[in-house]
N, C-alpha and C positions, 0 to 999 in steps of 0.2 A: 504493500500499499504506500503510495507516494505521500509526501508531506507537502503542505501548502504553506507558501511564504505570505505573510500578511503583508497588506500595503499601508496597514494602519499604524498610528503612532507607536514608537517602542521609546523605552529609555535609552538614551545614547549615551556614549562615552564623551561625546563633544559637548560637555556640561560646562557652566561657568561656575564662580565662587559660589559657595554655600550649597555644595550637594552633599547630601546625609549619606554618611557611610553605613553600609548594611552590615549585620553581624556576620561574622565569619562561621563556616561549619566546620567543625574538625571530626575527623572520622580516623580511625586505624585503619590501614590498608596495606596491602602490599606491592606498592607501586615503586619502580625504579625510576626516580627523575635526575636531573642532572645534580641538583643541590642536595636531595635528601640521601640519595643512593638506596632508595626502597624500590619494591618490585611491583609491578601492575599488571593487572589482567589485560591491559590493552593489547591488542593484537599489533604485529608488525605492519609496518606501512604497506608492504607488499600484500599481505593477506586482506587487509581491509580494502584496497583498491580492487582485488580481484573478487571480490563478493558480488558486485554488481556494476552494470556498464552504463546505467542512466541515471536519470533524476526527473521526477515529476513535480519539482518546485516550481511554483508559478513566479515570473520575473516579470518586473516593471521595466519600462525603457532604460531607465537610469541604470539597473543593474545589469540588464542584458549585455550592455557594450563592455562589460568587463569578464564575460563568461569565457573560459577557455574549454574547448571540446575535450572531453576525456582522452580521445584517442591521439590528441597532439601531445600528452604529456607521458613520459615514460619515467617510472619511478624506480630509484634504488635503493640502497641501504638506509635504515633508521640512523640519523646521525646525533641525534638528541632529544630531549624531552623538556616541555616547560611547563608552566603553571597551568597552562589550557589544554594541553595535548602534547602530541609528538612532532618533531621536524625530520623529514627524508630528504635525501638529495634526489634530484629528478634532472630531467632533460627536456626542454621545450624547444622544438624545432632546432635541435643540436646544440643548444645554449644550456650550460649547467645551471640549475636553479634550485633554490630552497623551497621546500612544500611544508606549510605549517598546516597540521591537519587537527579538527576536533571532531570526536567520534560521538555523536549524540546518542547512541545505543548504550555508552558505557555507564554503568552503575555509579562511577565515580564523579559523574558531573553534577554540579551544583544548579543546574537549571533541567526542566524535563525537555524531552526530546525534541517536541515542536518550538517550545520557546528557544532553545539553543540554536536551531537552524535559523530561525527567523532573525534572531539578534546578531548572531554570527554572520549572517549575509549581509546584514545593514552594516555591521563593522567592517567588513571585507570591502563593500563598496566604496566606504569613506576611506579607507586605507589606499585603495587603488587611485582615488582621485589626487593625492597629495604629491607634490612634486618639490623637492628640496635637496640639496647636496649633502646634508647630513641626515637625512631621513632614508631608511631602506626603501628602495624601490619597489613596490608591489606591481606585478604585472597582470594579474588577473586571479579569477575564482575558477575553481572546479567544483561543480556538485553532483553528489550522489545520494541515494537515498540514505538518510542519517548521516552523511559525511559531508561536511564543507572545509574547502582547502583554499588558502591563499598562496600563490606562486608568487616568491619574491626573488631578487637577484641573490645570487650565492657570493658570500664575502668569505674568502678562504682562509684569511687569518685568525678566524675565530673572535671570541668575545675579548672585550678589555679585561676582564677578571683574568681570563686564561694567559694573556700576554703579560699581564703585571707580576702574576707569580710564577712565570716562567716556564709554564707548561707547553706553550705552543711555539714561541721563538724567543730569541735574545732580546735583549732591550735595545731599542731601537737610540739614535744619537739624539742630543739634547733638545733640540726645539719641538720633537714630536708630542712628548707627553703635554707640554703646554699647549700645544695646537689642539690635542685632543680634549682638553679642558674646553676650549674655544668652541670646537665642534659641536660638543654635547651643549653648551649654551646657546649656540646659534639654532641648533635644530628645535631646541625646546622653546625658544623664543618664538620660531616660526609657528610650532603648535599651538603657544597661547596666543598669538595673534590673531588666529581665525576667529570666525564669527559663526557659531559661538566658540569659545577656546576648546581644544583638544587637551584633556589632562591625560598626563601618563599612567600615573597610580601606581606603577611599579618599577620606578626608575631607579636602576643599579647597574654596576658593571657589568654583569652577566647579560644585560639587555642593550649594550653598546657593543656593536660590531666594528671590525677593522678591515678595510678592503687592501687590495694589493698595493694600492699606493698610499697606505697609513692614513687615510682618511677615516675619521670616525662617522659611524652612522647608527642613528636610533632605531630600534625595532620594539615590537610587542606593546605599544602604547595602546592602552583601552582594552586589551586582551585579559585584563584581570577579571573582568565579569565571567571569563568562562574558565577560570581556575578549577583544576580537580581538587576535590575536598582534601585530599591527603597532604597537598603543597603546603609547605612552611610559610604561610601568609597570615597576614592580619586580616580584618575586616576587607581592606583592599591594600595590597602591597606587601613586601618583605620585611619581616620585623628589623632587621638591622639598618634598614634605610628608611622606614616609615617614620612619618612627622607624628610627633605627640598628639596632635589633635585628632589624628587617624586611629592612633591605638587607644584614644578615649572614646573612640566613635561618636565624634563629635561632629558638626558641619565642617566642612573642609572645601578649599579650592585650590587654585594654581599655586598658592604659597606651600602646599604639601610638597609639590614636585621640587620646589626650590631648596626645601629642608632635605631632600633625598639627594639633590646635588652635593651638598655638603659632604656626605659619605662619598660620593665618588670623587671629589676633589682631594679629600684626605687619603684615599687609597691610590690615587695617582701620585701623590708626593711620598707616600710611606712604603708604596709596593707591598701593603700588608692588607689582608682581609679585616673590614671593620668589625670590631668585637670579636675577633679570632678566639676561640676555645671559652667563650663565655655563653652560660646556659641561656635558652630563650626566654626563660622567665626572668633573667636578671637583666638581659638586654631590655626586655619590655620596662622593667623597672627603672633602668638608668635614663632611658629616653624620655620617659615620662616626669623624670625628676631633673630633667636637663644636665645629666652626667654623661657628656659625650667625650670620646677618647681625647687625650691631650694632643695638642698641635706642637709636633717637635719644635724645638727653641731654633733649630735651623733653617725653618720655614721662611722664606721672605715675606716681609710684612705685609705686602699687598694681597699675597696669596693666601696668608693667613687670615687676613681681613675678610676675604671671600668665604672662607670656611666657618668663620665665626657668624658673619652675617646670614648664611643659610640656615645656622643651628639655632638662630634666635627663636625662643620658645613662643612669642608673640607673633603669629603669622603676619600681622600687620607691619611689624618691624623687620622683616626679610626683604633683601633686594629682588627685583624681578631678573629675570633671564638677561632683559635687555640691559639693566644695571650692571651686570656681571660682565658683560661682554668688554666694555672698554677697560674695566679694571683689568681684566685677564689679559687683554691686548697690550696694555701699559707692562706687566709682567713679562710677556713674551718679548717687547721691544727692549726691555732692559737686560733681558737675558742675552739677546742677540749682540748688544753693546759690550756687555761686560764678560760673558761667559762664565759667570760666576754661579749662576743658577744650574748650570751643568754639573758642576761638582757637588752642590748642594743636593741635587735630585740623585745623584749616584749614577748618571746616564753613562753609558760607555760612548767614546767618541767614534766618529766615523773610521778612525785608523786603527781602533783596538781589536 
């Protein structure tokens, strides 16, 4: 039996300030995810794609333009999993792509099947309409009964978290890490500038990807609605990066993403996982009480100012991403002139 895609209003990720955070569902499951290391009953990408060849989802004109025929996409191995489902490699007309998949039949989904399909199609359509050099390019949507997939560009260098911890590649030369901070700020400024704004809701180094040319691009914004119930998430977001107002399940807006940016800036400087080795309950308590990790004394003053600004407990006191950009640009400029930030950040030079 096919599913019907409603054309009626849905709650969108493109919300402005004052969104009410919903309560998280926590259940013990056996799911393997990239962050928790647990196993899941979700099948492999190949087995999911092999179950059905068509979709009976009704589409409006605004969605139809983004539809990719199933036969045009070849699916390879599963390369990861996120809070919303799995990620597989694929090939679209000979071009390597990434395929983000939500299995609406999965009992681990926090939404029921029809609601999940309708909502995910709407989010996918929004995602495909965006164009910015620091946003992962979404090429289109593939639909099958109970499955919705977003086909995106493939960024072979992996996540910023992997690069910073050294599991993917050696550290690049000096300007790159500062430029990554700028890339993230520019991409988020773009999302927040839209009308209505698009909030990320799960901004972290695992959701920042690096392309071949070392450009940083943001992915998975808005997909937190489709998170699996076992994921280590708050009502919305990952605990280590979540704003205190989100953890308290209060009304929140774009400033919550800015708070998360503070954690990204901290990890970029220290090359250490934020709250590494700290129990989730302690992380929650620390963030609620404003007890964030110490900023190293070696951190350049302007860069430290950005981190402290992002971590302000009062959302109204935090800078916007537009505010952060010129400050980070000044850090990058001073680094190029003096070379001192190179030593402080511990980068390898191009000759090392």
